N, C-alpha and C positions, 0 to 999 in steps of 0.2 A: 503492500499500501505505497502512497504517495503523498508525503505528507506534503499539507498544505503550505508550510511555510517557506517550503522551496520553491513554490513557486514564484511566491507571493513576494521573498529573496532572493535566494543565490541568482536565478535564474534573470528576474529585472537585473539584480546588478551587472550580471554579464550582457545585457544587452547595453547597458551606458558607457560601458567598456568596447566594445562594438562600435555604437554610435560612435563614440572619440577615436575607435582607430579610420572610421570613414570618411570623419573629414578630414585626418591628417595622417594618410596612410604613409608608409616609410617616414615616419617620425619616430624621434626618441622622448616620449612624454614622461615630464616630469610626475615621478609618483604623489609630489604634494596636490599636483594637479587633480591625478585621477582620484586619488584618496578625498576629496575635497566635493569632487561631483557624485562620490559612486558611496561618501559616508563607510568605508571599510578603511579596516586596520591594515597594514603592511604586509603582514606575516596572511589575512585571509584574501588579501588582492596575489599575492603570490599564486595564493594556490588555484586561484578563481584564474588566471591568466594561463596556468597550467591547463585545465580542464580546459578554457577556450580553445586552447593550441589542438589539443584534440581532435574538439570540435569540429572546428573550421575544417581543417586537414582532412577529413572524411568529406569535405565538398570541393575543397580545394586541392584538386591529386597534384597538383606538383611541388615538389621534394622539395624546391627552395622560398617555397611560401613558409613562414613561422611564425612567434612571438614570444618574446622570450621577458623575466622580468632581470633587470642586469643593474646591477648597483640603484637599487632605489630608481632603474626607470622604465619602463612599460615602454619597450620597442617594438617594428612593426618590420618582419624582413622580406626584401623582395615581392612586396607586391601592387600590380601593375591595374590598369583600366578595368579588364575584363573581372580580376579577381574582387575590385570594390565595387562590384556592380551586382555578383553575386552574395555579396556580405549585406550589402542595404537590399535584398532581396529577404536576404536570413534575418534582417531587423525586422522588418515589415513584417515576417512570417506572426515570428515570434512576439511582438509588442502585441499584438494583436489576439495570437493564441491564447495569451492567459484567461482573457474576457470568456472563452468558453471553455477551458482548459480547469482554470479554477472554480468553475463550480460544479461540472459536470465530470468531476473528479471522482465524487462522493456518489453524487443522484443516478448518474446514468451512465455507473460502469457497466452495469450488467442491462443494457439497453440496445439491443442494435439497431443501425444506423436507420433501416426504414422502418421499423419503430418509432422511431424517434421522428423521422419525415415524415411520419404516418398520421403520428398523432398533433403533427403543426398543420396538414390537410392540405400537401406535396406533392404526396408521391414517393417513387423512388427515382431520382435526376440521375441523367446520364450526363457524367462529369469526366468521361476519359478523357477529354483532350486537357483537360486543367490538372489532368493525376500526370498525367507526360510530364506536361512544364513543370511540375512540380518534387517527382519523385527525388533530385538531392534533398530537397527540404525534410518531406513526407520520411525518406529513409536514414531520419536520423535513429543514431548511437544511444541516444540520450534518455530523459525522462517519457520522451511519447515511443520508444520499446518497451518498455513497462505496461502500455495502455493502450492498446492497439485499435480503443472503438471511437477512444478520442480523436485519434485520426481523422476518423470517419467523418468524426461532428465537426473537427477542426474544419477537414477540409470543404464542409458546406457552410461553415462562416467564411474562408478563407472565397470560397466560389462567389457567393453573392455579396458579400459585404466588401470585398479589396480586389473583384477581378477586373474596376477601371482603371487600381495603383498598379495592378500584376501587370496586365496588360503593356503598360507604358515601358516597361526594360526591353520586348521586342519585337521586330520586324515585322513581323507575319504575323496578320488577325487573325486569330481562331475562334471558335463559335463556341459557349459554353454548352450549348446544347444544338447538337449537330440537327437534330431530327426535325427544327424548326427552320436550319437556316435558309427554306427556299424563299420561304414571305420574309424574313428576317432582310435578306437580300433585296427584295422586290422592294419596301419601307424602307431600305434606306435608301435606296435610288431614286424613288421621291423627294423623299425628306431634298435629298442632293442637289436635284432638279431644279429645287424651289432658293436654293442658297444662292446669296450673289458669288461667292467666291466657294472652292473648293472646298468641300471637307478635308482636314489634317485626319491622319492617322489616328493619332489619339482619340481627335471626337469620333470619329470611326470606331473605333475600339471601344469608347464608350456607349455609343448608340449600339453596339450589336449585344452586345451584355445589358444593357436595358431592356430594347424589344424583348431578348429571347427570353427575360425572366416572365415580362407581361404574358407573352405568348404561351410560355409553361402553365401560368398561373390561368390562364384562359382552358388551356388542356388537361388540369385538373380539373377544371368546376368551381373554380374557387373565383368569383362571378365579382365586378364592381360592386362594392355596393356604401352607402353612406361614406364617400370619399369626397372629400372637396378638390374640385380643378387648382393645380397651386398655381397654375400660369395666363394670364389674358391673350388668348390667342385672335388672329387677326388674321386670318388664310382659311376660308372657307371651305374654299375649293377642296385645299389639300387633304381637309378634314372629311371632306366626304369622298376623298378616293381611299382615306386608311378604313370607312367604314366600310367602304366595299369589299377591298381585302379582306378584313375583319367575315363578309357576311360570305367569303369563299372559305373562309381559314375553316371554320364551324358552321353547320346548319341547325344547330341551336337557339331555339325559338326564346331560352331566357335570358337571352346575353344580349343588351342594348347596345347598337352596334354604336352607335353614336355618341354615347356616354363614354364608351370605351376608346372609340379614337380619340375623341380631345383627351381623354386622361393620360393615352399612350403619349400624344404629340406634348402634350405641356411635360411629360418625364423627358424626352431625348432633348427636346429642345432648352430645359434645366440642366441636362449634361454637357451640351455646350458650349466649350469656352471659347470665347472669342474676346482678341483686341482693341475691338474696336465694336463695342455694341453698337451704335449709331447707327449704323450700315445695315443691322437685321431690324429697323424699325417698321420696315413695313410687312414683318414678316411676323412678331412678337412683341408683348411689350415684357422686358427684361427683369421690369421690379417684379417678380414674383407673389404669387398669393401668400406662401409660404413665405417669401423674404420680409414680405411685410409682416405680419404676423409673429415672424421672429423678432420684427425690432421693438412689436408690443412685448414681446417677453422679453427683452435684456433686461432692464430695470429690475422687474422680478427675479431672474435667475442672477441676477448681480449681486442683491444682497443676500438669495440664497446662498450661496457660498461664501459672501465675507462675513456672514451668522457664522459659519460651519466650517470657515477653512484658514481664515485669517487669524484667528486666535492657535491654530498649529503652524506658527512659521513659513505661511506659506505668503508670498509676496506677491505685491499686487503685480505686477506684471504676466504671472506666472495664472492668478486669477484671470487676464484679460485676455489671455491664449485657451484657456478652460472657457472660458463662455463661449468663443465661439466655437469649441470645439461641440459645445451640446447645442448648439442651436445648428452647426452641421448636420448633428446627429438625428436633427429635427426633420432636417428635407431625407436623408435614408429611410426611418422609422416611417413618415407619413406616405410618402411618393412608392416604395420600394415594400417594404413589410406589409403596411395593411393591409395590402391591398395582395400578399401570397400569402398570409397566413393568419392560422387562426387565434394561438394562441400559445403557451409552453404544458407541461406538465404542472398540473397546483399541485405536487408535490414538488417537485425541482424548484418554482418559485416560494412557496414557503419555506421548506429547506433550507435557500437562498435570505431566507428573511430572518428565520432561526438565528443565523451565523451573523448578521450585520446590521441593527435594528435601526441605528440611528441613521446609516444612510437608508435605510429603507424608507422611514419617515420622511426625508428632504426627494428623493422618489416620488413618493407619493404623494410630496407637498408639489413636487413641479407637474408630476404627471396628469394632476387632478386641474393646475391650473392650464396647463397644455389643451386639455380636451375643453375646457371652456372656453378659451382663447379657440379654439378652430369648431369650435360649434360640434364638433365629435359625438355623435352616440355611440355608445362602444359597449360589444358585452364585457359582460366581467372579462372573460378568457382574453381577450383585446387587453383589456384593461391592464391587466396582471403582464400582458406579454408585454407595456409596452411598460410597465415599471420595472420588468426586470430585465430590461436592453436600458432602461436609465440609471438603473441602479447600479446594475456593471461599469456606466460611463462614470455612478459619481463614484464609486469606489477607485478609479481613478486620478480622481480631482482628491476629494476628501481622506487625509493619512490615516492608515489602520487604527488600530485597537485604540488610539488614545482617547477617539469620540464613543466608541462602543461601551456601555459600561458594563464590567463582569457580572455573572451570575457565580457566585459562593456556592458551592456546592460542597457538603460534608458527606465522605465515606464512611459507613459504617458495616462491612458483610463480616459476615460470619461465617459463612461458607468454607471458603482459603483463600489464601498470598494470590495462588494463580486467579481466580475469579476476581479479586480484586485486581487486578494487574488488568484483565483485560477490559473490565470495564472504563478505567483510565485510561485506555486506550481510546475505547468507543468514543470520551469525552473527551479527549484532545482533537478528536477530527474539529470540534466547537471554539477557533480564537475566543470567544470571552466570554468562556466558561473557564473559572476560577478552582482548581482542587484545595479546599481545607485538611489536610488530614483528621483533623477532630472537631467537632463541634465549636464554632466558636460564635461570636456574639452580632457576628454582622455577615455569619453564613446566612442564605436566600433559601437553601433547599437542603433535606438532609435525604440523602439517599441509603436503603437499604434491603436485606433479605427476607426480612421482618422488619414490621408494624411498631411504633414505641409513642406509649403511651404517654412518656414521658418529651417528647417531642413537640413544641409550640410554635415551628413552622411547617410551611406545606412540604410533604411526606412522598420518595417515589421508591415505590417498593418491586426490587429487582430478583423474586428468589430466584429465579430461570435466566439465561443467556434471553434480553431482550429481543423479539422480533421487528419486520419491517415495521405493523402497523403501532405499536408501544413505540418505537425511536420517533413517528410522525406524532405522537402523541406527544412525549417528550420534548420534540421541537418548537411544539405549540407551548407546551408550561417554560419553555425558555423564554420565548416571544415575547408571552404575556409578562412576565417577571422581567425583562431587560425594558421593553415600552413604560413601564409603570417606575421603574429605577429613572428612566431617561428623562421622562413628563418630567419627576420628582425634582429632579435636578437641573431642567430648565427652570 
């Protein structure tokens, strides 16, 4: 079992080291600088560099490339541009894989990919091309080697959320869903015909991704409903042509081809990056609906982050960057995800909430505001889906355990030391739980294999190894206890 702390600590520090190497290839970097940016000791830094050297050399087969820690300096040897490009991809993959790995390592480790995707309403996708392109990364011999199902979940996230970033690293442009390639070609050709200048490769790649995603949504019978159009379009003829393509693509009478066409065109235009937007004024209003609504959310999220992050040594410039990050997340979730999925498994969501209650409160507050701002009428599953992903986003912003009030649990098992040790191992999955060896004044919960009439605080009795249902009940108890402590503290 991989401990949570490894993902939250060691791997993130490695990413910081990678980022330093990417920005300064073939340079020796002072240990003081690396220590300052990563916050680790010299001894630990040396160990991490050795691990990183081993990992990177699994991707870069050039025997001359290496990293070493010499005389308080971190040294990168013989890196060229192609090496740096691969390292940069490795950095992108790693920094975003935490979001799925960190939360799925306990909840989804027995849930096959097709069940995970099926629960989310999108069926089994074909991602052969991305698998081919990602093989150097997916075949890592580090943390991924022990968790094959996470690779699938991670690849799923990579395919959907980071495809546009990923494609910018390659000259050729592939389809994430080859089964809809012909329709994608036709729609891109139509868009290109209405553009004042030729589409760049990067813009074409982004269009291929977002059109493919929307067509697969239709193919899997997850139709558009209650989603606002994110942009004001000025091209009725193109909308009509898109509607005709949709009509040929599917004969399903349940589909509102006009609404789907407007939505897809809006998504496409929102993905096109142009240096001179005024050239496109005859085609689209680039002050998109989502962007306008984002502006109304800016003040709210600014206050939310300052209330929850400034007190934990997060500086002003960082908060500004994080606000941009959350607002970009709005674009992804509102344009892609709500049109593509119905929710996350309830047990996954609530398990995450029980582990990180403070950030869960922040996420809930923000999503409630978001739904009100965009006038969205969402099901409970869809709301949980949004809260789940914003919770992941806020965890990247708000520092770890300092904001979560510990739940203190006193253990008193008479069965055996081995049983007690097993329970401790279970409890250590939850970073906000503090284990008291004895019943103390600050103890919140008493846990034993026998009920005690002398204890006047909540008791959890586990005479036998807890089953899944008991663990779920336990998580809800932890969640309630933490919420009460946080509210009392605030």
